N, C-alpha and C positions, 0 to 999 in steps of 0.2 A: 456352253455343253450341261448339258443331261444333269440335273441336281440327283446324288445318286440315292434311293432308302437305304443301309441299312440296318438291320437288328444286329442287337451284341447280348446275348444267352448269359444271365446271370449277373450277380447284386454284390460281388464281394472291387476289393480295393484290385484283384488282379481286372476286373470289366475297366472299374476306372481307368486303370494302364492302358490299355488299350484303345477304350475309345476314347479318350483324348490325343492316343497316338496316330491314330484312326482318324484326327478332325485336323491333326495337319498335314493329311497327304494333301497333294494340289490338285484331287477330285476335289469341287465342295460334295455334301455327304448331308443330308438329317438322320442323328439318330435315332435309338427306338433302344433302348434299355429293357430287357425284360428279365426279371420285374424291372432289375435297376436300386436304388437306392434317395433316399433322400436328399442323400450331396449331387449324386449324379445324375438328380434334375435338375441342377441349377449349368449342362450343357447336352442332356438329351433328353429327348423325352419315355417315360416312364411308363412300360405296360406293367400295370397286375393281372401277368400269369404266372403263376409259377413254372420256375425251369422246368420242372418236370412233370411239367403238362405236354407232355410232346402233342397229341391229336391240338389242343388249343395256340399250341403256338405256331405249329402250320398251317390253321386254320387261319391267326391272325394274319402269317405276312405271303397268304396266298391272296387274302380278299382286302387290303393294303399294299398289293403291286413292290413287297422288298425286292431288295435286284440282289443281296449278297447277304447271308445269312454268318455270323461270327458264333459257333457254339461253342464256349469256354471251360466248362463246367464240366467235372464226369460224370455225375449224373446221368443224365439230359445224353450226353453220348452214348454212355451203356445201354443207356435204356434203349435206341437206335434212334434219334434224333434227326444224325445228318441223313441218313437211309427213308424218311419220309419225308424230309422236305426233295431232297431226290428225282424222290416216286413226283415229284409234283411240278417237275420241272426247275424248282430255287436253286441259286448256285448255293454256297458254304463251304463254312473255313472247319475240317477237324474229320476224326476218322470214321467208317462205316461200325456198325455195333459190331460187326465182325471184329474189327484190327481193335478198337478200345479192348478188347479183352486183355492186350498185353497190360493193361492198369487191372483192369475191372475183376478180371482173375490170376490168381499170386501163382496159381499151380496154372494154366496155361502158360505164364510168362517162365516160369523156370522153366517144363519141359521143355520151355521153345528155345531157352541158350541149353539148354546140357545136349537135345539135337543136334545146335549146327554149333558146340563148338562155343560157344561169345562165354569170357570169365567170370563165373558168379560162384559166388557162398555154396561150399558143399550142402546140401538139403537132401529131404524127402517128407512126403507129403501124407498129409493122414487124413482117413474121414470117421476113424471116431476116438471116445477118445481111450480108450482101454490101450488099444497100440499106441497108442501116443504117449503115456504113460510107462511105459511099458519099454519104448524107445530110447525116452529119457533117464530110465533108472539104469540103461545100461552107458547113455552117453557119458554120463558122470559119473559111473564108476572107472569108468574108460581113462579120468585124470582130465576130460573138459571143464573151466572155472564158469563158463557162460555161454548162452543157448538163445538164441534169439526165437521168440514163438510168433509167428504174421496170419491174421486170416485174413482166408481167402479173397474175400471179395470187398469191397470197399466201404470204410469205414472212419470218413471226413479225418484222413492220414490218422487217425486214431492207432492205428490197426496193429498196428506193431511192437509189442512187446519182449524184452529186453529182461533176462533171466540172471542171477549171478547163484544161483542154488535148484537144486534137485526142487526142493520145496515150493520157489518161486514160480516155477518153471513148471509144476504141477496144476499151479491154481492158476495160472495165467491159460491154460491148456480146461477146466476147468469154467476160468470164469468168459470162455470163448464159447467151446461146446457144450457145458451142460448148460451152464447162465444165460448165454445166447447173448453177449455183451453187445454184439455186434450186429442181433439178430443174424438171417442167413449166412452173412458174410461168413458167421464161423462155422458153416454148413461141415469145410477140409478147414485145414491149418497147412501153413507151412513151419516145419525146422528147420531153423539154418544153422551154418555155423556162425560162432563172431565175430567179426572182420575187426580187424582195429590200421585206423589210418584219416587219412584228413578225407571228409565229404566231397568232393566236385558236386552241384550240380550243373548240367549241361542239359539246355533249349533247346530244338532244333528244329528250320523248318524239313515240310518233309511234301513231296507230290509223289511220290508210290515210288519214283524208283533213284531221284535224287535228294539226298541228306546233306541242310545245310546250318550247320551249327552255330549256333549265339555266341555271347559272349560268355562268360565263365560266370560262374555264381557260387556264392557258401549262404545258404542258409543256416536259421537258428533254431531247431527248433525246440529245447526246451522251455518250461517256462521262465526259471529263472536265473540270475546269472552262475559264468562257470558251468554250465548244461550242466545246471541241474534241475529237478523239480521234473514235471508230469511232460511229454508228448501234447505238444500242440497242432496247431494245423502252420505255425510260423512266427515267429514274434522280431525278424527284421533275418535282411541281409546284402548281402555287399558283393561287386560285382569290378572288375572280374577276379574269378580264385589264383593268391600268389599261389596259390601251389601245385595249380592246373600251368605246366610251363607246357613251353613248347613241342618240348620233345614227348611230353603225356601225352599231349593234343594231339599227336600225330600218331601215338600206340593206338587214342582213343576210336580216334576213326577208321585206322586201318583195320581194325580189331574187335571192335564194339557195335562201331556206328553204322557204318558200308554192309559187314555181314546179319545186325542188326533188321533191313532195309532188306536185303536182297532175304531174310528167310519170311518175312512177312509178305512177300512179291511169290518167292513157291509154294508158299501155306493158301496161297490163292486170294489172300485178302490185307491186296497193298495199302501204305497207311499212307491219310494222306491228312495234313493240317501240324501240330504241333507237337513233335518228339520229346518227353523228359527224360534223361539220360541222369537218374541218381547212380551216382561213382563214387567207390570207396578206393585211395591211393593204398592200398596196400605195399609189405614190403613184397609178395611174390607178381606185381603190377597193378596195372585199374581193374577192378571187377566191379560190377552189374550190382548194386543195392534193389535197386527199382527201376522199374521204368511206370512213366504216368504219359495216357493216352491224348495232352492237355495245356498249357502255361503253367507250370507252375505259380503258388502264388506265397510268401510277394517272393520273387525271384522274378516276376516279371514287372515287378515294381523296382527292379537297381536294369534288368536286361534294356527294355523298351525302352528309359529315357537317354540311353547311352545310342542305339538306332538312326543313324544319321539315313536310309535309303528310308521309300517311301511303301509301309506297314500293308496297306492296301492292296500296293501292287504287287506284295512279296507271293502275301494269302489267295487272292487272284489266281498266282501262278504255282501253288498248289494245288489248286482246285485245276488249272488245268493242266498239270503236267508241263508246265515252262519254266520252272523255277531254274534249271542250270545256264537259262536263258536271259535272268532277272540279276539285278545288279543287292547286292544283301550286304551293306559298310556299317561299321559302328565304329565309334571315335576312338580316341588311342586313352578316352579318360576314366573315372570311376563313379561309382553310385553307392551310395547307402541307402540302407531302409528304416527309420526304426518303426514298430508298430505300437503305438497306443493305441491298448487292451483296458477292461471290467475288471476290478482285481476280481478273484475267485477263476476266472477266465486259466484249461478249459473246462471251468468244473462248472462251479453255478458261480450266481453271480447275477448285479443288481441292473436294473437298466434305466430308463428314460429322463435322464439326468444332462443339464443343459452346455452341452459343447460353447467355449469360448478362445479369444486368439487368433482362428482363423487368419485372420483380416491382420495380424501385427506378422504376421514370416515371413521373412525379405520374395523378393520375385523371382528368386530361383532356386525358392522351395517349391518339391510338391506336395501337392494334401492327395491321397489317396484315397476316398472317402469309400468304408466298406460296414461297420455296424455300424449306421446311421438313418434317424430318419429324420424328415423336419417337420414343420405347423412352424404358420405364422409367420415365415423365417426367419426361423431357429433351426439350428439342429440341437438332435438330441443323442445321447447315446441308444443303441438297440440291439449290441450283437457285443459276444465274445474280445472280438478282436476290431478294433472301430476307428482309427488312420493309420493310414502308411505316408508316413514323414519321411519323404524321398528326396537326395542333393545328386546330384551329378558336380563333380570338377574335376582340373587338370588334376587330381591327383587322390590316393581313398583319404589318406590324414584330413586334407578340408572335409570333403564330403563326409564323414562322419562325427566330424568337429561341428559340424554346421548344420547335419541334417537334426546331429542333438540338440540343439540351440537353438538350433525352432521347432521341436519336441515342448522344449519349456516353455513356450509361448503359448501352447495351446493349453489351456485349461477344461477339464471335467472332473465331476467329484469322482473318487475310487479310480481313477487314472496309473495305472501301470504300465511300466515299460521296465526292458531290461538294461542295465548302463554299462555293459560291454559287446554289444553291437560291433562287429567286426575287431576287437579284441587280439584274438588267433593269428588274423589275416594280417596284423599290423606287426605283430611282434614277430614273423614271417619273413614282412620283408624290409623293415628293420636289420635284422637277423644275414641277410642277405645284401 
């Protein structure tokens, strides 16, 4: 059997999880991580090309006869990497630039939901701060006490600001639209009602016409325990999400997932790849908070360890439009991921501290390398989120306990993590 050449674009824990799962495939494969990181280099060949250098990536893949490319980060998708690869007859997993707008433009995605009656928060869009501030003044005068301000474009998962006063809201508008905190991503903003309820992440495989949801998960975005502190890219995750019952899953499939895929088809840019549904389970039913056009991070680090089917074959089916004929099966267990970060993340932090103890963790522990570099066979911190420590087990309680035990075995200066990953999920399970 031919040895496949597969390139995975990206450099974080999500990419580490994808690569490890592909290596479990029944197909023999050589994996190229572009650019990868010092930890990923232990099981894939890292190529020093930036994930946003779409011409450089395409040239490399063409010259090296790469069979398949998995584009995982949002930026290269928004820049049109899939379009460029496809134009060179290179098979790849991920949406086109037009389809990726479902994440790269919140204005686009909100308008799509409104047009096709997909449940989401009430909202208005603005392209100047004066009209936005005037709207906010009326909004709070009418008795509202919370509002959500979102930059239209990509902002590393940090472009959403929850405000509990008019002053905070107007300050957020100023930061985004005047100070350009998120650069051109803040040229337009979405102002939407604040929804309450448990949050759920559902990643799904899509081939343009068929959607297959993966096991549900729960991200922990705030930096500090008790969901305090600043928004981050994610401090940990668990799967499945106990708030996401069978009945709720059926409602989401019929009222959100299928209509979204149909809407994208109808608009002329069918979605292929991984579509992430960020949901809020409100008293009025589940509503979409956001879409992502790719695997979530750290959700991928708890979802893929539970996947029993062949990831490469599933991704290939998404590309070829044969997902409906492909087995997608998950285990009945649970998984927990604790992110080990650099103190100070998501703002300023120091790096270049040696990492030790990974060799001491149990065999059933997956350590996914994120902000890591290597030098002389040693690993050093090289980012805000350094490692994802994941355990899949028979139940969530066991998975959480084992993940924290392993996390305690790993050391580096200024190591920081939340101590309550999975707490609300476990409370929900005990209440039932």
